[in-house]
N, C-alpha and C positions, 0 to 999 in steps of 0.2 A: 480235489481240493480239499485244505484240511480246515477245519472248523473254526479254532482261534485266530488263522487272519481272516478269515471270510467275516467272522466278528466284532475284528480293529472294525473294519471298512465297514460294516455294518452299522458300529458304532460314530464313524465320522459322515455318517447318510444321516440318522436321527439328531446326529448336533445339527447338522445343516436344513434341516426340515424345522428343526424348532426355533433358528435364527429368522423362519420365517419368508424365508426367499430361496423358490425355486435357481437351480446353480447350473454353472456349463464350465468346465472348466477344457476353452478352446476345444469344444464340440466343432465339427464339421457336422455340415447341412444345409436347408434349405431354409433362407428366413419366410415363416408364411404369415407374417404379417407385409412383407414387404409384396410378395405374390399373391395377395387378395386385388380383387377391384377398388378401383379408386373408390368406388361409392363406401364401400366394405368397410375398406380405411377409415374411410370418416365418419361412418357410424359407428366404428367404434372409440376413434378420438375423442369424438363429441361423450361418447357415454363417458370416457375414461376423464375430460377435462372437467365433468360437474362434479364432481370430486375436492373438495376443498386440498389445497393445494397440492395438486396432482404430477406437476409440474417438477424437476427439480431433486437434486439430489444434496445441494449442502447448503443451512438456513443459518440465520444467528436469530435471538432472540434477548430482549432487551426489556428489563424491569427493576425499577430501583434500583438501578447502578446494578445490577448482574446483569451478569452475562450468560448462556450456553450456545456454543460452538455443534448445531448436531448435523449429521453425515448420515445420509443411507448407503449402507452398504450393502454389497455386493459377494458371498463367502468362501470364495472360488481363484483359484487364482487368474490374471489377466493383463496382458502388458499395458491394456487399457486405463490400469488403476493409477497411472504414474500421476497423468497429471490432476485428479483431485485429489490423491495422498499427499501430495506436496502443497496442497490450500489447508490443508487437515495439517498439515506438519508445521505451520503458521502460528494457525490457533494454539495446537499443544504448546510453541515455546512460553505461554504467556499462562497457561493454565495449572488447575491446581488437582486435578483428577484427569481422566478419563475413564465415562462411565462405558461398556460395554454386554450387552447381553452373557457372555460368557468369556472369565478370562482364562488363563493357563490353569491356573488351581483347578479349575472346574473344570475344564474341556479332562483333564487328567483322572481326574475322579469318574468319570464319566465312561471315560474307555475302561479302566481299574475295572469300573462297576458289571461293566457289560463285557468283558474277559474271564472275569473269576465266579462272576451272578448268573449265569444265560438264561437262568428261573425269569428275570427281569421282565425277559422279553418273549415267555412261552407259555400258552395257555394249560392247565392240567383239565382241561373241558374236553367238546368237540373236537377233531382237528376241522382242516378248512376243506378236505375232501367230504368230509362229512356233512359239514354245513353250507358248503356249496352245489348248485345243482352239477352233473357229471359234462355237461356243456362250459360253465363257469368256469368247472376248474381245473377244463382243457385251456381252456385261455389263457389263464391264471400263469399254469406251468409254463407254456407259450411266452410270457411274461417276463416271467423268471429268469426262462434260459436266457434270454437276448439279456440283463442284467448279472449272469455271472451268477444268480443265488440260487441252490438245489431244493431242489422241491421237498425231497424227504424233509428240508430242514426246516422251511417256511410251513409246510402244511404243521406243524407244530406251534406254529407262532402264531400272536394276538393278529388279528387283520390289520388292524389301525397301522402296527411298523411294517407289514408287510406293504399295506398300501403307501405310506409316503415314501420308502426304499422306489417302487414300482415310478414315480412321481417324480424322481430324478431321472435325467438324460444316461443313458449304459455309460456315456463318456465319461460323466462325471465320475461314476463309480469306478470306474478304473482309475481316475487319476487321483484318488483317494488318498493313496499313500505317499505322492508323492514328493512331500516337504518343502512343494510350492508354496505361498501364500496366497489369501484372499484378502480385501483391504485390511477385514477386523484384524489380520493378524500383523500387517504393513504396519497399521495406524499403533497395536500393540507397540510391536520394534520401537518404533519412534519415541513412545514415551518412555519407556524404558531406557531409552539413547538421554532424552531430555530431562532423566529423572522424574519424570510423573507419574505418579503411584497409577495404577491399571483396577478399579475393582466393578465385581459383578454384578447386576444389575436382581440378575435371580439366581438361585442356587443350582447344583448341577446337576440334580435330579426332577427339572422341571416338566420337561418334558411328560414323563410315564403319569406325572398330576395330571399333565393335561389330556393324557389318553385315558388315562384309569376313569377319567369321568363320563366318558360319552359310552352310549349301547353296546352291546354287540350290535345291534341292526342297523345304526348309524355307523359302525367302523366296517362291517361288511360293505353298506353304501360306497363309504369312502373307498374299497377295493375294489370295490365295482367299474366308479369312476376311474381310477388309476389305471386297471387293467383297460379300458377302453381306450385311453389315452397314449399306453406303452407306446405303441407302433410309432407314433411319433415324438418321442420323447427326447431323440438327437435334436430335431428339426425346433421345436419347442423348446432347447437349450441352446441354440444359435439365435433363435428371436429373443428370448428374452434377454441374452447379452448386450444384444445387440440395442434392444431397447432401452436396458437402464444407461450405456454410457450414451443414449441419446435421451438423458436426462428424462426418460419418456417411464418410470416404473409403473402408473399407475393402471398402462394400457397391458402392460402384463396382465393384469387383474381383468379386464374387458375379453383379452385373446382367449386366457384361458375358460372363460366365462364360456366367448365363440365357439373352441373348440370342443367341449364340452357336448353340446346340442349337435354337433355335425357329428360326431361320435358316433350318435346315437341315443344322448339321455334326453329327456325331454324338457323342458325349458322349467317342470315345477320341482324337475330335480336336478335340475344344476343350480336353480336359486337354495335350495335348501343345505346343496354341499357347499356353495361359496358360503354364507352365512354360517354354516357351521363351522368351515377353515376359518371367517375372519374371527368368529366368535372366540374359537380356541385357541386358533395361533399367538393374533393381534391384540382386539378389542378390550379382554380383560389383561393381557400385560401389559397394553400401554397405560392403561387407570393405575396398574398395581406397581410401575417405573414412575409415574408422575412426582407420585411425592419426594419420590427416590432423589429424582433428578431435582429436585426446587429445593429439598434440602441443601445437597451438595451446592449447586449454585450460592448458597449463602455464605459460602466458607472461599469464595473467589471463583473467576471463570473457569466454566468446565466442559470440554468436548464430551459428546453422547453421539457414540457408531453404534449404531443397530439397523438390522433389515431397512431396504429402503421402503417395502411397503407399511414399515411403522408408522411412516412417516403423515401420510396423505390419508385421505377419507375426514367425516365426520367424528371419528373416535382415533385418530390419527393423536402422533404426541406434536405435533402443531396446531392444530382446531384445539387441544385440550388447551394446551398451554396460551395460546393465545384468548382461550374462554376465562381464565384465569389473570386475565390483564398482560400477557406479555406483549410485548411487538416485534412482530415477526417478520424477518427481509429474507429474501432471496441472495447468495453469495453465489452460485454460479451459473446465472443467464441475464 
């Protein structure tokens, strides 16, 4: 495998993880949630539904004559996008802006940076075989092989970037360069058709800033968790896609917790990993986005299309908007 094409695919992986929703590109496998005993499904559902705005993918926020339409997105192609994209397209017709995590310019800049300057993701310090036990490195190599990632290349990478690539289903990685579009890109194309400007909520290098902020110990723990989950990655891809299209994105979060414990991590370890992931990929970014979204809404109706897990939870965008006086209504249920 040539390194440059691989890095292009890896850049896409980086982008998807930065968008904060694990993705599936029409993977084949078992729906792990549906295969669970009814009692376990009920337990996870109750845990998921305890979070604010746990269900739903399309919402409207209104305040003082201002209006925001919020769509929780899924970042890889799926024929099931059609129904939701039609509803969002209706909102776009009257919108002044479409706000997304990353627009075409930001994605192009990331692709260019990663293919021209691989040092962004590589460490000048100890390699993974030096940082991991022989047993953990062997398990990591097995997981890397299933994802088509050369072990010699991954050995020199920062652990967090290896971890986030392993968190994606292999089928998703194989489809990165297919040219098909996830919901974000469908909506950006619709916005272009309608003449609606597209603006990014954050700069192209956000993911690097996020992972530079965590310690080596934390990044190695992320890698260990990703390796434990790697054998079920395709099944998780199928499961996450199904739950998303059922309007149950928060269940994805609770299922990931349960699968990590079943895979051998302690509940304490899992809680620490989940908090790190939520703080890193969602909470801080949501708070940074809020003033940008509210400022844009002052100029007229806006559509916000971001990863579905950004909407729910106590620090989700919907709860933050409600706390700031916005009235929230669900539009898809």
